[in-house]
PASEBA-1860 file (N, C-alpha, C; in nm, 3 decimals):
! residues 228
1> MSSPGPAA> -3.309/0.264/3.159/-3.203/0.362/3.161/-3.055/0.249/3.034 ~ -3.028/0.292/2.937/-2.924/0.268/2.836/-2.818/0.265/2.914 ~ -2.689/0.199/2.872/-2.588/0.203/2.869/-2.498/0.239/2.865 ~ -2.418/0.334/2.945/-2.303/0.490/2.875/-2.246/0.405/2.737 ~ -2.270/0.535/2.611/-2.164/0.403/2.517/-1.979/0.510/2.561 ~ -1.899/0.472/2.480/-1.786/0.555/2.465/-1.817/0.710/2.453 ~ -1.714/0.785/2.482/-1.713/0.910/2.436/-1.673/0.974/2.299 ~ -1.594/0.866/2.219/-1.543/0.872/2.103/-1.515/0.733/2.024
9> VVFDLDGT> -1.497/0.757/1.900/-1.469/0.630/1.829/-1.385/0.677/1.767 ~ -1.240/0.663/1.715/-1.117/0.658/1.657/-1.112/0.530/1.544 ~ -1.148/0.606/1.453/-1.097/0.478/1.308/-0.983/0.495/1.232 ~ -0.913/0.398/1.257/-0.771/0.386/1.115/-0.840/0.427/0.977 ~ -0.841/0.473/0.822/-0.830/0.558/0.744/-0.837/0.378/0.653 ~ -0.691/0.365/0.638/-0.675/0.275/0.525/-0.701/0.181/0.581 ~ -0.741/0.083/0.467/-0.772/-0.111/0.510/-0.885/-0.108/0.652 ~ -0.920/-0.010/0.666/-1.031/0.008/0.804/-1.166/0.102/0.739
17> LVDSEPNY> -1.169/0.189/0.662/-1.255/0.248/0.641/-1.317/0.248/0.469 ~ -1.121/0.278/0.420/-1.178/0.225/0.296/-1.049/0.089/0.218 ~ -1.142/0.073/0.117/-1.023/-0.053/0.085/-0.909/0.106/-0.024 ~ -0.807/0.126/0.056/-0.708/0.163/-0.002/-0.590/0.135/-0.071 ~ -0.548/0.008/-0.001/-0.442/-0.018/-0.013/-0.421/-0.080/-0.177 ~ -0.477/-0.124/-0.270/-0.469/-0.126/-0.363/-0.352/0.020/-0.450 ~ -0.477/0.133/-0.403/-0.427/0.231/-0.458/-0.225/0.270/-0.414 ~ -0.284/0.269/-0.256/-0.125/0.276/-0.182/0.009/0.206/-0.255
25> YEAGRRVL> -0.062/0.059/-0.313/0.060/0.026/-0.377/0.111/0.043/-0.495 ~ -0.051/0.063/-0.572/0.019/0.092/-0.703/0.140/0.279/-0.684 ~ 0.037/0.356/-0.638/0.151/0.465/-0.575/0.279/0.417/-0.554 ~ 0.354/0.356/-0.467/0.436/0.321/-0.433/0.526/0.248/-0.533 ~ 0.457/0.143/-0.660/0.532/0.086/-0.694/0.559/0.207/-0.819 ~ 0.471/0.283/-0.854/0.505/0.367/-0.968/0.634/0.462/-0.938 ~ 0.646/0.505/-0.785/0.743/0.608/-0.725/0.850/0.545/-0.746 ~ 0.846/0.393/-0.698/1.013/0.307/-0.690/1.012/0.279/-0.839
33> ERHGVGDF> 0.963/0.216/-0.918/1.010/0.237/-1.056/1.072/0.351/-1.116 ~ 1.020/0.489/-1.076/1.088/0.621/-1.134/1.228/0.643/-1.071 ~ 1.224/0.586/-0.971/1.398/0.580/-0.877/1.482/0.423/-0.894 ~ 1.421/0.313/-1.019/1.500/0.235/-1.006/1.500/0.089/-0.926 ~ 1.374/0.115/-0.897/1.323/-0.056/-0.862/1.201/-0.130/-0.937 ~ 1.233/-0.229/-1.005/1.091/-0.222/-1.096/1.046/-0.392/-1.054 ~ 1.086/-0.428/-0.924/1.022/-0.559/-0.887/0.946/-0.527/-0.756 ~ 0.914/-0.400/-0.763/0.808/-0.412/-0.638/0.670/-0.458/-0.630
41> TWKDHSEF> 0.658/-0.623/-0.539/0.550/-0.684/-0.531/0.476/-0.640/-0.420 ~ 0.298/-0.695/-0.470/0.210/-0.704/-0.361/0.272/-0.769/-0.216 ~ 0.326/-0.837/-0.255/0.370/-0.898/-0.139/0.439/-0.835/-0.057 ~ 0.560/-0.770/-0.112/0.657/-0.682/-0.073/0.532/-0.572/0.019 ~ 0.455/-0.480/-0.091/0.390/-0.393/0.001/0.319/-0.429/0.133 ~ 0.286/-0.571/0.146/0.204/-0.608/0.301/0.215/-0.622/0.381 ~ 0.363/-0.611/0.381/0.484/-0.626/0.484/0.403/-0.459/0.567 ~ 0.421/-0.346/0.510/0.390/-0.272/0.539/0.262/-0.182/0.593
49> LGVGTRET> 0.175/-0.286/0.578/0.002/-0.281/0.629/-0.020/-0.210/0.744 ~ -0.094/-0.112/0.736/-0.043/-0.048/0.914/0.032/0.082/0.935 ~ 0.100/0.093/0.846/0.283/0.143/0.881/0.248/0.253/0.790 ~ 0.264/0.443/0.861/0.208/0.510/0.830/0.349/0.560/0.697 ~ 0.317/0.639/0.585/0.367/0.651/0.452/0.510/0.688/0.488 ~ 0.536/0.785/0.580/0.659/0.805/0.606/0.781/0.714/0.647 ~ 0.759/0.662/0.737/0.799/0.536/0.762/0.833/0.378/0.654 ~ 0.723/0.395/0.593/0.753/0.296/0.488/0.862/0.326/0.424
57> LRTLRARY> 0.842/0.465/0.355/0.922/0.474/0.276/1.106/0.549/0.319 ~ 1.068/0.533/0.460/1.214/0.514/0.487/1.296/0.420/0.533 ~ 1.175/0.333/0.571/1.250/0.126/0.548/1.314/0.158/0.388 ~ 1.164/0.146/0.286/1.223/0.086/0.150/1.344/0.142/0.118 ~ 1.375/0.344/0.130/1.473/0.409/0.104/1.615/0.322/0.122 ~ 1.600/0.251/0.242/1.747/0.225/0.310/1.785/0.094/0.251 ~ 1.619/0.007/0.258/1.642/-0.150/0.196/1.716/-0.114/-0.018 ~ 1.627/-0.030/-0.042/1.714/-0.035/-0.217/1.829/0.059/-0.241
65> GLAAPVEE> 1.840/0.106/-0.104/1.973/0.221/-0.163/1.928/0.364/-0.221 ~ 1.824/0.401/-0.215/1.764/0.512/-0.308/1.822/0.648/-0.242 ~ 1.895/0.704/-0.369/1.940/0.844/-0.335/1.845/0.962/-0.301 ~ 1.751/0.962/-0.328/1.658/1.040/-0.330/1.616/1.037/-0.154 ~ 1.592/1.163/-0.132/1.554/1.201/0.042/1.441/1.148/0.036 ~ 1.407/1.101/0.193/1.229/1.099/0.225/1.166/1.182/0.204 ~ 1.183/1.318/0.177/1.056/1.415/0.175/1.060/1.421/0.091 ~ 1.166/1.382/-0.086/1.089/1.387/-0.167/1.022/1.239/-0.231
73> LLAEKNAE> 1.039/1.167/-0.203/0.972/1.029/-0.189/0.841/1.017/-0.140 ~ 0.822/1.096/-0.062/0.692/1.102/-0.001/0.615/1.182/-0.057 ~ 0.684/1.305/-0.124/0.540/1.398/-0.194/0.547/1.323/-0.274 ~ 0.648/1.278/-0.386/0.583/1.203/-0.502/0.494/1.091/-0.456 ~ 0.520/0.965/-0.354/0.394/0.885/-0.332/0.274/0.971/-0.272 ~ 0.287/1.059/-0.187/0.124/1.106/-0.211/0.084/1.184/-0.317 ~ 0.155/1.233/-0.389/0.096/1.321/-0.542/-0.020/1.193/-0.614 ~ 0.113/1.064/-0.610/0.026/0.959/-0.718/-0.077/0.898/-0.645
81> YVRLARAS> -0.058/0.906/-0.515/-0.165/0.873/-0.407/-0.293/0.950/-0.442 ~ -0.306/1.056/-0.435/-0.370/1.147/-0.448/-0.454/1.146/-0.549 ~ -0.428/1.142/-0.646/-0.456/1.063/-0.840/-0.538/0.981/-0.810 ~ -0.500/0.869/-0.763/-0.523/0.729/-0.763/-0.692/0.781/-0.674 ~ -0.655/0.823/-0.553/-0.783/0.769/-0.512/-0.914/0.866/-0.515 ~ -0.884/1.004/-0.584/-0.990/1.048/-0.604/-1.050/1.021/-0.766 ~ -0.971/0.936/-0.805/-1.035/0.859/-0.908/-1.149/0.785/-0.879 ~ -1.063/0.676/-0.789/-1.159/0.570/-0.710/-1.105/0.520/-0.608
89> TEPFPQMR> -1.197/0.527/-0.488/-1.200/0.492/-0.369/-1.306/0.434/-0.322 ~ -1.294/0.285/-0.289/-1.465/0.257/-0.171/-1.408/0.210/-0.065 ~ -1.533/0.255/-0.005/-1.540/0.233/0.151/-1.614/0.063/0.146 ~ -1.558/0.032/0.228/-1.652/-0.099/0.295/-1.739/-0.056/0.311 ~ -1.817/-0.128/0.280/-1.994/-0.084/0.302/-2.038/-0.091/0.444 ~ -2.025/-0.218/0.507/-2.076/-0.229/0.665/-1.952/-0.084/0.720 ~ -1.873/-0.098/0.705/-1.778/0.050/0.792/-1.906/0.139/0.760 ~ -1.911/0.156/0.619/-1.967/0.329/0.633/-2.110/0.294/0.658
97> KFAGMLHE> -2.154/0.162/0.708/-2.317/0.176/0.778/-2.283/0.234/0.936 ~ -2.182/0.154/0.986/-2.148/0.184/1.114/-2.115/0.351/1.114 ~ -2.047/0.405/1.100/-2.021/0.553/1.034/-2.120/0.604/1.093 ~ -2.211/0.555/1.036/-2.293/0.661/0.980/-2.438/0.620/1.090 ~ -2.418/0.504/1.132/-2.483/0.519/1.297/-2.441/0.566/1.395 ~ -2.341/0.590/1.422/-2.239/0.653/1.550/-2.282/0.804/1.510 ~ -2.242/0.845/1.409/-2.305/0.994/1.371/-2.409/1.039/1.391 ~ -2.523/0.927/1.369/-2.639/0.936/1.407/-2.706/0.911/1.538
105> AGCPTAVA> -2.661/0.871/1.626/-2.637/0.855/1.746/-2.569/0.917/1.812 ~ -2.478/1.088/1.750/-2.409/1.193/1.803/-2.296/1.133/1.913 ~ -2.235/1.006/1.888/-2.140/0.997/1.908/-2.018/1.050/1.865 ~ -1.941/1.127/1.917/-1.808/1.208/1.838/-1.714/1.084/1.779 ~ -1.645/1.111/1.673/-1.586/1.030/1.601/-1.489/1.115/1.568 ~ -1.360/1.079/1.504/-1.285/1.068/1.415/-1.141/0.967/1.335 ~ -1.115/1.018/1.276/-0.989/0.947/1.158/-0.871/1.020/1.217 ~ -0.791/0.866/1.254/-0.673/0.913/1.275/-0.586/0.822/1.174
113> SGSSRAAI> -0.474/0.852/1.120/-0.409/0.792/0.994/-0.303/0.830/0.969 ~ -0.215/0.741/0.917/-0.152/0.736/0.874/-0.068/0.804/0.741 ~ -0.168/0.843/0.703/-0.197/0.911/0.536/-0.161/1.047/0.568 ~ -0.109/1.105/0.470/-0.089/1.293/0.478/-0.247/1.321/0.436 ~ -0.288/1.417/0.537/-0.320/1.478/0.548/-0.446/1.507/0.353 ~ -0.344/1.532/0.323/-0.387/1.543/0.154/-0.456/1.413/0.116 ~ -0.449/1.329/0.164/-0.472/1.265/0.169/-0.609/1.156/0.189 ~ -0.585/1.209/0.276/-0.740/1.186/0.391/-0.833/1.346/0.328
121> EAVLPAAG> -0.791/1.415/0.317/-0.886/1.496/0.279/-0.921/1.445/0.111 ~ -0.878/1.386/0.046/-0.934/1.350/-0.077/-0.969/1.231/-0.046 ~ -0.932/1.129/0.011/-1.048/1.014/0.033/-1.170/1.019/0.116 ~ -1.202/1.081/0.168/-1.325/1.082/0.280/-1.452/1.098/0.162 ~ -1.399/1.254/0.072/-1.555/1.261/-0.012/-1.545/1.201/-0.138 ~ -1.395/1.150/-0.201/-1.432/1.034/-0.279/-1.502/0.892/-0.247 ~ -1.505/0.841/-0.118/-1.556/0.748/-0.098/-1.648/0.779/-0.027 ~ -1.749/0.935/-0.015/-1.829/0.943/0.056/-1.875/0.913/0.163
129> LDGLFGVL> -1.778/0.936/0.251/-1.772/0.977/0.369/-1.749/1.087/0.464 ~ -1.734/1.196/0.360/-1.713/1.346/0.424/-1.814/1.343/0.494 ~ -1.821/1.420/0.610/-1.900/1.476/0.737/-1.949/1.372/0.810 ~ -1.866/1.288/0.785/-1.910/1.189/0.918/-1.856/1.220/1.025 ~ -1.694/1.294/1.033/-1.591/1.245/1.119/-1.548/1.382/1.158 ~ -1.552/1.453/1.310/-1.591/1.570/1.341/-1.409/1.592/1.342 ~ -1.331/1.518/1.394/-1.191/1.530/1.352/-1.097/1.470/1.292 ~ -1.004/1.486/1.249/-0.905/1.420/1.130/-0.773/1.484/1.176
137> VSAEEVAR> -0.677/1.320/1.204/-0.552/1.309/1.249/-0.455/1.288/1.160 ~ -0.358/1.343/1.098/-0.220/1.229/1.009/-0.159/1.211/1.102 ~ -0.136/1.124/1.085/0.046/1.108/1.139/0.166/1.231/1.119 ~ 0.125/1.307/0.999/0.215/1.359/0.996/0.270/1.495/1.075 ~ 0.116/1.503/1.166/0.083/1.617/1.259/0.140/1.569/1.379 ~ 0.202/1.477/1.414/0.243/1.371/1.530/0.390/1.343/1.547 ~ 0.469/1.374/1.636/0.600/1.341/1.657/0.597/1.175/1.580 ~ 0.542/1.042/1.613/0.570/0.927/1.567/0.464/0.855/1.521
145> GKPEPDVF> 0.482/0.753/1.455/0.339/0.727/1.444/0.344/0.560/1.469 ~ 0.214/0.487/1.411/0.187/0.419/1.461/0.349/0.273/1.411 ~ 0.369/0.203/1.518/0.250/0.156/1.664/0.287/0.254/1.764 ~ 0.352/0.385/1.770/0.375/0.436/1.901/0.191/0.528/1.881 ~ 0.140/0.515/2.049/0.008/0.582/2.031/-0.034/0.726/1.979 ~ 0.081/0.808/1.897/0.072/0.943/1.895/-0.064/1.008/1.866 ~ -0.108/0.908/1.705/-0.180/0.966/1.669/-0.354/0.960/1.710 ~ -0.326/0.877/1.820/-0.469/0.791/1.852/-0.481/0.882/1.995
153> LEAARRLG> -0.350/0.937/2.050/-0.383/1.072/2.179/-0.421/1.208/2.100 ~ -0.366/1.197/2.003/-0.414/1.386/1.948/-0.541/1.382/1.878 ~ -0.585/1.261/1.870/-0.744/1.231/1.809/-0.784/1.265/1.927 ~ -0.761/1.177/2.105/-0.885/1.201/2.165/-0.818/1.354/2.220 ~ -0.752/1.420/2.238/-0.671/1.564/2.274/-0.777/1.669/2.225 ~ -0.841/1.628/2.073/-0.863/1.744/2.009/-1.051/1.701/1.978 ~ -1.094/1.574/2.034/-1.214/1.512/2.090/-1.232/1.586/2.185 ~ -1.135/1.650/2.307/-1.126/1.661/2.447/-1.208/1.557/2.521
161> VRPADCVV> -1.172/1.442/2.502/-1.210/1.300/2.571/-1.079/1.270/2.651 ~ -1.140/1.155/2.762/-0.993/1.140/2.747/-0.944/0.971/2.671 ~ -0.825/0.954/2.719/-0.806/0.819/2.573/-0.881/0.692/2.617 ~ -0.918/0.692/2.747/-0.981/0.569/2.838/-1.120/0.543/2.787 ~ -1.176/0.704/2.742/-1.290/0.686/2.638/-1.281/0.640/2.577 ~ -1.233/0.611/2.492/-1.224/0.584/2.373/-1.224/0.436/2.272 ~ -1.276/0.447/2.155/-1.224/0.307/2.085/-1.215/0.324/1.970 ~ -1.098/0.255/1.981/-1.034/0.267/1.821/-1.067/0.135/1.722
169> VEDAPPGW> -1.085/0.191/1.622/-1.162/0.080/1.535/-1.009/0.048/1.376 ~ -0.942/-0.047/1.402/-0.799/-0.091/1.351/-0.816/-0.206/1.236 ~ -0.714/-0.240/1.115/-0.711/-0.315/1.061/-0.583/-0.426/1.107 ~ -0.455/-0.356/1.160/-0.344/-0.393/1.145/-0.265/-0.368/1.265 ~ -0.198/-0.494/1.295/-0.055/-0.520/1.390/-0.040/-0.364/1.461 ~ 0.020/-0.266/1.364/0.057/-0.184/1.442/-0.040/-0.070/1.465 ~ -0.176/-0.098/1.438/-0.266/-0.004/1.493/-0.317/-0.093/1.624 ~ -0.315/-0.179/1.621/-0.356/-0.254/1.761/-0.275/-0.245/1.899
177> EAARRAGM> -0.189/-0.228/1.840/-0.022/-0.213/1.893/-0.061/-0.054/1.988 ~ -0.079/0.004/1.866/-0.116/0.222/1.922/-0.210/0.201/2.012 ~ -0.281/0.117/1.970/-0.456/0.126/2.043/-0.413/0.069/2.223 ~ -0.318/-0.051/2.189/-0.338/-0.055/2.341/-0.166/0.032/2.418 ~ -0.113/0.077/2.327/0.039/0.138/2.411/-0.090/0.339/2.467 ~ -0.223/0.340/2.388/-0.304/0.459/2.395/-0.407/0.430/2.520 ~ -0.381/0.310/2.583/-0.524/0.298/2.636/-0.637/0.310/2.629 ~ -0.654/0.258/2.480/-0.791/0.282/2.465/-0.865/0.139/2.412
185> RCVAVPYL> -0.955/0.124/2.438/-1.043/0.003/2.359/-1.048/-0.019/2.240 ~ -1.020/-0.139/2.172/-1.008/-0.184/2.019/-1.098/-0.273/1.963 ~ -1.145/-0.208/1.866/-1.212/-0.304/1.741/-1.145/-0.379/1.646 ~ -1.076/-0.519/1.622/-0.990/-0.543/1.485/-1.083/-0.595/1.412 ~ -1.066/-0.548/1.269/-1.074/-0.587/1.165/-1.003/-0.647/1.077 ~ -0.933/-0.775/1.110/-0.810/-0.779/0.966/-0.830/-0.704/0.886 ~ -0.710/-0.689/0.772/-0.686/-0.690/0.674/-0.671/-0.799/0.612 ~ -0.566/-0.853/0.691/-0.526/-1.014/0.697/-0.580/-1.102/0.781
193> PEQADEAV> -0.691/-1.161/0.748/-0.730/-1.242/0.851/-0.637/-1.303/0.907 ~ -0.553/-1.366/0.882/-0.430/-1.455/0.949/-0.407/-1.378/1.029 ~ -0.404/-1.273/1.061/-0.372/-1.187/1.165/-0.407/-1.189/1.306 ~ -0.517/-1.263/1.290/-0.659/-1.247/1.385/-0.595/-1.253/1.536 ~ -0.507/-1.366/1.517/-0.419/-1.366/1.705/-0.361/-1.284/1.747 ~ -0.265/-1.243/1.637/-0.221/-1.113/1.664/-0.292/-0.989/1.746 ~ -0.437/-0.962/1.704/-0.516/-0.858/1.761/-0.554/-0.932/1.879 ~ -0.601/-1.017/1.892/-0.627/-1.088/2.007/-0.505/-1.059/2.100
201> AAGAGLVF> -0.401/-1.075/2.074/-0.231/-1.020/2.150/-0.218/-0.934/2.216 ~ -0.258/-0.831/2.102/-0.285/-0.678/2.147/-0.391/-0.652/2.227 ~ -0.481/-0.717/2.239/-0.599/-0.701/2.362/-0.695/-0.616/2.278 ~ -0.707/-0.632/2.207/-0.863/-0.592/2.143/-0.974/-0.663/2.193 ~ -1.047/-0.607/2.258/-1.211/-0.637/2.343/-1.288/-0.715/2.217 ~ -1.323/-0.673/2.077/-1.387/-0.714/1.907/-1.285/-0.784/1.884 ~ -1.284/-0.905/1.822/-1.195/-0.924/1.661/-1.296/-0.975/1.601 ~ -1.324/-0.921/1.469/-1.387/-0.962/1.358/-1.281/-1.071/1.265
209> RGGQREFS> -1.288/-1.184/1.303/-1.166/-1.271/1.276/-1.131/-1.307/1.073 ~ -1.284/-1.281/1.054/-1.299/-1.284/0.946/-1.259/-1.157/0.836 ~ -1.253/-1.062/0.912/-1.184/-0.932/0.829/-1.334/-0.862/0.791 ~ -1.309/-0.815/0.647/-1.455/-0.741/0.681/-1.545/-0.778/0.606 ~ -1.522/-0.916/0.549/-1.639/-0.987/0.503/-1.712/-1.074/0.633 ~ -1.703/-1.054/0.766/-1.777/-1.096/0.863/-1.794/-0.970/0.933 ~ -1.744/-0.825/0.856/-1.747/-0.707/1.023/-1.904/-0.673/1.006 ~ -1.965/-0.683/1.121/-2.110/-0.626/1.087/-2.128/-0.503/1.211
217> AERAFAWV> -2.168/-0.397/1.103/-2.212/-0.287/1.191/-2.307/-0.282/1.312 ~ -2.391/-0.361/1.289/-2.479/-0.371/1.425/-2.410/-0.448/1.532 ~ -2.291/-0.534/1.523/-2.278/-0.603/1.590/-2.187/-0.503/1.663 ~ -2.080/-0.452/1.590/-2.021/-0.354/1.668/-2.081/-0.206/1.684 ~ -2.163/-0.212/1.643/-2.200/-0.081/1.705/-2.269/-0.106/1.855 ~ -2.381/-0.219/1.866/-2.407/-0.257/1.999/-2.244/-0.289/2.143 ~ -2.171/-0.383/2.031/-2.017/-0.346/2.147/-1.988/-0.208/2.191 ~ -1.985/-0.131/2.137/-1.895/0.016/2.134/-2.017/0.080/2.262
225> TAGG> -2.119/0.081/2.221/-2.271/0.177/2.300/-2.261/0.111/2.418 ~ -2.270/-0.064/2.422/-2.263/-0.112/2.559/-2.168/-0.100/2.649 ~ -2.063/-0.009/2.617/-1.919/-0.034/2.665/-1.785/-0.101/2.681 ~ -1.818/-0.226/2.581/-1.762/-0.340/2.550/-1.741/-0.405/2.632
END
């Protein structure tokens, strides 16, 4: 008799399923440049890995003293990002394989992301990932973004499963903490490998310390379906 697997697997999108951070950086850089900030760097962007777009812009607006409302900045950045994403979004190959294995095994899956709904719906088909996930949840649809657990809890609710029966797949500290607060097990695939210890500290049950270059679809599938 095989071991029972989890009721569901909940994937983060950006930096986990797809390498979208270059597009998010470029979208943010263009928006900030239009609003008078000409020196926004990749290092500045990396501070916000795993943080929702709204929360990121709220912080940047205060930091740079921007006059435009957050909602205006958000609409501008989402529009820029969607244009870039539709032109080019690459899935991480082993992550695409993992999602496909879960789909073929009949395991319910969801995407729970800090991105806008429009961004999620643009990225998945552009990356060849459409049709693999039964539920999509944007941080725009819940009260609080990561590291609060709201987006993961909403994914579990829509899938009709208990949070304790979910596994989260995440790449960044806010997501690992959100999974912990949601009471969900976690597979950590650090976008920045030097953050692996933070994943361990947050209680991730399976940590790929080398990030995507170390991630194995077979190893993750075995861990998830064996109940962690």
